[in-house]
C-alpha atoms as a printed R data frame, in Angstrom:
    type eleno elety resid chain resno        x       y       z
1   ATOM     1    CA   MET     A     1  -89.857  74.699 178.731
2   ATOM     2    CA   ARG     A     2  -87.623  74.468 175.686
3   ATOM     3    CA   LYS     A     3  -84.402  76.466 175.682
4   ATOM     4    CA   ARG     A     4  -84.109  78.947 172.878
5   ATOM     5    CA   GLY     A     5  -81.178  78.168 170.609
6   ATOM     6    CA   LYS     A     6  -78.421  80.579 169.712
7   ATOM     7    CA   ARG     A     7  -79.414  83.017 166.984
8   ATOM     8    CA   ILE     A     8  -77.855  82.042 163.656
9   ATOM     9    CA   TYR     A     9  -78.853  85.110 161.615
10  ATOM    10    CA   TRP     A    10  -79.331  88.771 162.494
11  ATOM    11    CA   ILE     A    11  -81.918  88.832 159.694
12  ATOM    12    CA   HIS     A    12  -82.860  85.518 158.111
13  ATOM    13    CA   PRO     A    13  -82.011  85.393 154.371
14  ATOM    14    CA   TYR     A    14  -85.671  84.624 153.596
15  ATOM    15    CA   VAL     A    15  -86.790  87.773 155.421
16  ATOM    16    CA   ALA     A    16  -83.925  89.846 153.989
17  ATOM    17    CA   LYS     A    17  -85.478  89.584 150.510
18  ATOM    18    CA   ARG     A    18  -88.744  91.153 151.713
19  ATOM    19    CA   LYS     A    19  -88.528  94.195 149.421
20  ATOM    20    CA   GLU     A    20  -87.910  92.119 146.290
21  ATOM    21    CA   LEU     A    21  -90.203  89.148 146.958
22  ATOM    22    CA   GLY     A    22  -92.631  89.967 149.796
23  ATOM    23    CA   ASP     A    23  -96.377  90.201 149.090
24  ATOM    24    CA   PHE     A    24  -96.601  93.809 150.176
25  ATOM    25    CA   TYR     A    25  -94.064  95.003 147.612
26  ATOM    26    CA   LYS     A    26  -95.188  92.610 144.851
27  ATOM    27    CA   LEU     A    27  -98.948  92.708 145.330
28  ATOM    28    CA   PHE     A    28 -100.170  95.836 147.103
29  ATOM    29    CA   MET     A    29  -99.814  98.417 144.298
30  ATOM    30    CA   ASN     A    30 -101.209  95.938 141.794
31  ATOM    31    CA   LEU     A    31 -104.264  95.313 144.003
32  ATOM    32    CA   ARG     A    32 -104.862  99.078 144.268
33  ATOM    33    CA   ASN     A    33 -105.472  99.093 140.504
34  ATOM    34    CA   HIS     A    34 -108.314  96.576 140.902
35  ATOM    35    CA   GLU     A    35 -110.933  97.683 143.460
36  ATOM    36    CA   ASP     A    36 -112.760  94.325 143.457
37  ATOM    37    CA   LYS     A    37 -109.580  92.292 144.066
38  ATOM    38    CA   PHE     A    38 -108.423  94.742 146.739
39  ATOM    39    CA   PHE     A    39 -111.746  94.288 148.540
40  ATOM    40    CA   ILE     A    40 -111.474  90.492 148.373
41  ATOM    41    CA   TYR     A    41 -107.917  90.555 149.745
42  ATOM    42    CA   PHE     A    42 -108.308  93.139 152.536
43  ATOM    43    CA   ARG     A    43 -112.085  92.960 153.155
44  ATOM    44    CA   MET     A    44 -112.440  96.733 152.732
45  ATOM    45    CA   SER     A    45 -112.553  99.278 149.936
46  ATOM    46    CA   ILE     A    46 -109.515 101.276 148.882
47  ATOM    47    CA   LYS     A    47 -111.206 104.445 150.150
48  ATOM    48    CA   SER     A    48 -111.831 102.920 153.603
49  ATOM    49    CA   PHE     A    49 -108.293 101.551 153.690
50  ATOM    50    CA   ASP     A    50 -106.816 104.968 152.870
51  ATOM    51    CA   GLU     A    51 -108.957 106.702 155.513
52  ATOM    52    CA   LEU     A    52 -107.949 104.170 158.156
53  ATOM    53    CA   HIS     A    53 -104.297 104.433 157.135
54  ATOM    54    CA   GLU     A    54 -104.329 108.239 157.443
55  ATOM    55    CA   LYS     A    55 -105.829 108.020 160.937
56  ATOM    56    CA   LEU     A    56 -103.400 105.339 162.134
57  ATOM    57    CA   LYS     A    57 -100.230 106.584 160.438
58  ATOM    58    CA   PRO     A    58  -99.134 108.980 163.234
59  ATOM    59    CA   VAL     A    59  -99.614 106.263 165.861
60  ATOM    60    CA   LEU     A    60  -97.949 103.450 163.898
61  ATOM    61    CA   GLN     A    61  -95.000 105.426 162.491
62  ATOM    62    CA   LYS     A    62  -91.636 104.261 163.852
63  ATOM    63    CA   LYS     A    63  -88.137 105.605 163.228
64  ATOM    64    CA   ASN     A    64  -85.391 103.901 161.261
65  ATOM    65    CA   THR     A    65  -82.289 102.983 163.230
66  ATOM    66    CA   PRO     A    66  -78.705 102.415 162.089
67  ATOM    67    CA   MET     A    67  -79.355  98.697 162.636
68  ATOM    68    CA   ARG     A    68  -82.433  98.306 160.403
69  ATOM    69    CA   GLU     A    69  -85.271 100.050 158.633
70  ATOM    70    CA   CYS     A    70  -88.627 100.211 160.338
71  ATOM    71    CA   ILE     A    71  -91.739  98.638 158.878
72  ATOM    72    CA   GLU     A    72  -93.936 101.274 157.274
73  ATOM    73    CA   PRO     A    73  -97.390 101.944 158.782
74  ATOM    74    CA   ILE     A    74  -99.086 101.013 155.511
75  ATOM    75    CA   GLN     A    75  -97.378  97.606 155.516
76  ATOM    76    CA   MET     A    76  -98.287  97.097 159.176
77  ATOM    77    CA   LEU     A    77 -101.925  97.848 158.363
78  ATOM    78    CA   CYS     A    78 -101.843  95.424 155.416
79  ATOM    79    CA   VAL     A    79 -100.472  92.603 157.567
80  ATOM    80    CA   ALA     A    80 -103.029  93.176 160.339
81  ATOM    81    CA   LEU     A    81 -105.991  93.446 157.955
82  ATOM    82    CA   ARG     A    82 -104.897  90.319 156.127
83  ATOM    83    CA   TYR     A    83 -104.681  88.470 159.442
84  ATOM    84    CA   LEU     A    84 -108.069  89.716 160.634
85  ATOM    85    CA   GLY     A    85 -109.812  89.305 157.284
86  ATOM    86    CA   SER     A    86 -108.510  85.924 156.204
87  ATOM    87    CA   GLY     A    87 -107.808  83.958 159.354
88  ATOM    88    CA   CYS     A    88 -104.244  83.249 158.172
89  ATOM    89    CA   THR     A    89 -101.805  82.044 160.780
90  ATOM    90    CA   PHE     A    90  -98.768  84.110 161.698
91  ATOM    91    CA   THR     A    91  -96.685  81.497 159.884
92  ATOM    92    CA   ASP     A    92  -98.723  82.011 156.695
93  ATOM    93    CA   LEU     A    93  -98.201  85.762 156.955
94  ATOM    94    CA   HIS     A    94  -94.491  85.235 157.674
95  ATOM    95    CA   LEU     A    95  -94.159  83.311 154.432
96  ATOM    96    CA   GLN     A    96  -96.254  85.792 152.421
97  ATOM    97    CA   TYR     A    97  -94.896  89.103 153.707
98  ATOM    98    CA   ARG     A    98  -91.385  87.890 154.606
99  ATOM    99    CA   LEU     A    99  -91.511  89.282 158.130
100 ATOM   100    CA   GLY     A   100  -90.533  87.382 161.262
101 ATOM   101    CA   ILE     A   101  -93.315  85.525 163.073
102 ATOM   102    CA   SER     A   102  -92.756  87.436 166.308
103 ATOM   103    CA   THR     A   103  -92.681  90.686 164.306
104 ATOM   104    CA   ILE     A   104  -96.044  89.823 162.772
105 ATOM   105    CA   SER     A   105  -97.421  89.057 166.218
106 ATOM   106    CA   LYS     A   106  -96.284  92.474 167.472
107 ATOM   107    CA   ILE     A   107  -97.642  94.215 164.361
108 ATOM   108    CA   VAL     A   108 -101.108  92.669 164.706
109 ATOM   109    CA   LYS     A   109 -101.270  93.546 168.400
110 ATOM   110    CA   CYS     A   110 -100.015  97.099 167.797
111 ATOM   111    CA   VAL     A   111 -102.385  97.787 164.877
112 ATOM   112    CA   CYS     A   112 -105.418  96.371 166.703
113 ATOM   113    CA   SER     A   113 -104.741  98.416 169.833
114 ATOM   114    CA   SER     A   114 -104.100 101.499 167.661
115 ATOM   115    CA   ILE     A   115 -107.414 101.018 165.859
116 ATOM   116    CA   TRP     A   116 -109.129 100.767 169.238
117 ATOM   117    CA   TYR     A   117 -107.319 103.833 170.595
118 ATOM   118    CA   VAL     A   118 -107.835 106.043 167.510
119 ATOM   119    CA   MET     A   119 -111.331 104.972 166.449
120 ATOM   120    CA   LEU     A   120 -113.017 104.448 169.830
121 ATOM   121    CA   ARG     A   121 -114.651 107.866 170.239
122 ATOM   122    CA   GLU     A   122 -115.570 108.104 166.567
123 ATOM   123    CA   CYS     A   123 -117.227 104.683 166.362
124 ATOM   124    CA   ILE     A   124 -118.546 104.386 169.912
125 ATOM   125    CA   PRO     A   125 -119.461 107.847 171.192
126 ATOM   126    CA   PRO     A   126 -119.658 108.197 174.975
127 ATOM   127    CA   PRO     A   127 -123.219 107.587 176.187
128 ATOM   128    CA   THR     A   128 -125.206 110.473 177.595
129 ATOM   129    CA   LYS     A   129 -127.981 110.457 180.175
130 ATOM   130    CA   GLU     A   130 -130.497 111.529 177.504
131 ATOM   131    CA   LYS     A   131 -129.438 108.680 175.186
132 ATOM   132    CA   TRP     A   132 -129.803 106.090 177.961
133 ATOM   133    CA   GLU     A   133 -133.227 107.426 178.926
134 ATOM   134    CA   SER     A   134 -134.318 107.301 175.276
135 ATOM   135    CA   ILE     A   135 -133.115 103.692 174.923
136 ATOM   136    CA   ALA     A   136 -134.844 102.679 178.171
137 ATOM   137    CA   MET     A   137 -138.121 104.276 177.011
138 ATOM   138    CA   GLU     A   138 -137.960 102.533 173.617
139 ATOM   139    CA   TYR     A   139 -137.203  99.187 175.285
140 ATOM   140    CA   GLU     A   140 -140.074  99.629 177.747
141 ATOM   141    CA   ILE     A   141 -142.479 100.312 174.872
142 ATOM   142    CA   ARG     A   142 -141.153  97.399 172.827
143 ATOM   143    CA   ALA     A   143 -140.700  94.752 175.544
144 ATOM   144    CA   ASN     A   144 -142.947  96.109 178.312
145 ATOM   145    CA   PHE     A   145 -139.942  95.944 180.635
146 ATOM   146    CA   PRO     A   146 -139.279  99.227 182.481
147 ATOM   147    CA   HIS     A   147 -135.922 100.678 183.625
148 ATOM   148    CA   CYS     A   148 -133.868  98.512 181.274
149 ATOM   149    CA   LEU     A   149 -131.421  99.506 178.531
150 ATOM   150    CA   GLY     A   150 -131.922  96.311 176.524
151 ATOM   151    CA   ALA     A   151 -131.144  92.639 176.495
152 ATOM   152    CA   VAL     A   152 -128.008  90.930 175.236
153 ATOM   153    CA   ASP     A   153 -129.498  87.666 173.960
154 ATOM   154    CA   GLY     A   154 -130.856  84.372 175.152
155 ATOM   155    CA   LYS     A   155 -130.008  80.749 174.471
156 ATOM   156    CA   HIS     A   156 -132.838  78.337 173.835
157 ATOM   157    CA   ILE     A   157 -132.211  74.802 175.058
158 ATOM   158    CA   ARG     A   158 -134.597  72.041 173.984
159 ATOM   159    CA   ILE     A   159 -136.327  70.349 176.895
160 ATOM   160    CA   THR     A   160 -138.986  67.704 177.309
161 ATOM   161    CA   ASN     A   161 -142.275  69.548 177.237
162 ATOM   162    CA   PRO     A   162 -143.780  69.925 180.722
163 ATOM   163    CA   SER     A   163 -147.551  70.033 180.999
164 ATOM   164    CA   GLY     A   164 -148.969  73.270 179.615
165 ATOM   165    CA   SER     A   165 -147.471  75.528 176.986
166 ATOM   166    CA   MET     A   166 -145.766  77.943 179.360
167 ATOM   167    CA   TYR     A   167 -142.301  76.883 178.147
168 ATOM   168    CA   TYR     A   168 -143.105  77.011 174.421
169 ATOM   169    CA   ASN     A   169 -140.791  79.494 172.667
170 ATOM   170    CA   TYR     A   170 -141.097  81.476 169.455
171 ATOM   171    CA   LYS     A   171 -138.833  79.017 167.615
172 ATOM   172    CA   GLY     A   172 -141.518  76.373 167.792
173 ATOM   173    CA   TYR     A   173 -140.217  74.059 170.503
174 ATOM   174    CA   SER     A   174 -140.118  73.836 174.277
175 ATOM   175    CA   SER     A   175 -137.219  75.484 176.040
């Protein structure tokens, strides 16, 4: 394992110019004026972004210290959505947003776990006995398979056709 070298900077000069040159401060407010461009960049509407931000803000909010200012929840959300929506590497985001790579890693992890924590019950309500029974009844009617809540999926693998058509699938080949 490689030894970590001695830290040269408390804050790297490239990162120190985040507020003047970083994408969040240069681009975000401009994108908000153009709904279509905002959607392309963040993969969600401004309305959805604002709703998500309001729900996550109390969880993501940190306090400034005498040593440095904290990263705002809205900027954290922007970084995480850009990562999730574009497939950028942490290095790409480091260069765009002028945040440290390890900081970006922590932001993405924190925002994703916050989304899970805050949105879980709203997006995935806890199942009830009545709901499970209803699903099982619908699946039995549809698939003629009793006492089952559904099927995940199947993988069809092409095989040499044995005698008879017992192995012929709906995709038009033997599996």
